[in-house]
Structure formats: structure tokens, C-alpha cells
Residue, then its C-alpha position, 0 to 999 in steps of 0.5 A: m580555535s579553527d578546530t572548534l569552528m570546524s567541528d561546530a560547522v560539521g555538527h550543524a551540517a549533520q543536524a541540518s541533513q537530518v531534519a527530514d520531516p517523516f510525514v513529508m517523506s511518507f506522503s512523497v512515497f504515497i504520491l509516487a505510489i499513486f502515479i506508478g500504480y496508475h501507469v502500471v495498471w493502465n499499461v497492462t495488456p488485456a491478456l494480463h488482466t486476470p493474473l493482475m487481478s489474482v495478484t491484487n487479491a493476494i495483496s488484499s489477502i495480506v492486508i486483511v491479515g494485518a487488519i485483523i491483527a490490528g482490529g483484534p485487541l479488546e480495548m476500543n481505540l483508533a487502531t482497532v476501529l481502523g483495523l475493523i474498517a480495513v477488514g471490511l474494505a479488504s473483504v469487499n476488495i477480495f470478493g469483488g476481485f474473485m467475482v471479476t476474475q470469474r467473469m473474466l475466465a468465463m469470457f475465454k470459455k468456448r460456448s456450446 
């Protein structure tokens, strides 16, 4: 009789530990990413801003590839619309990042 009670208790404990809501976990990771991103970006020395912009452009390039894949299907559903919006936003981010990088590099050139 005690073996049955013990196995029931272990089974209930195992089920209780697996009840984590995926939305809560994803939202927690999102909030942590905001805090970490804020501290990483604002604590960068001015000498590293241009390489940081280059890395940001590279990440946006990866995002745009995924967005093109999501926006590619012929049927028009929510994933396709969100993919097309992501393509537009990532494109603005990439081209704006290149413009900012060019301006920052121009600051380091000697004027004649």
C-alpha cells in the first residue's frame, strides 16, 4: 500500500514540475533580453560603436532571410503578412544601419 502512495506522490510531483507555461517562459526571456540589450548597448565605448553597428546589420540580414522565407508562400495568412512586415522593417534597419556606419566612418577621416 505504501508503494502505491509513494508512486502517486512521485507522479504528482513530476506533473507539477512540468506545468511551466510556454508564454510565461518566452515572455521572461524577452524581458531579460531587453534588460541585457539595454546594458550592453549603452555601456559600449565610443570606439566600438562602428563594429557594433556592423554586427547589428549582420543580425538584421539574418532576420531578413527568415522573413523572406516566412513571407514567401502563395497563400495569404498571418505568417505571410508578418513575414512581409518583417522584410520591410529589417530592410529599413539594414539600410539605416549602413548609412549611420558610413557617417561614423567619415568622422574618422582626415579633412583636407
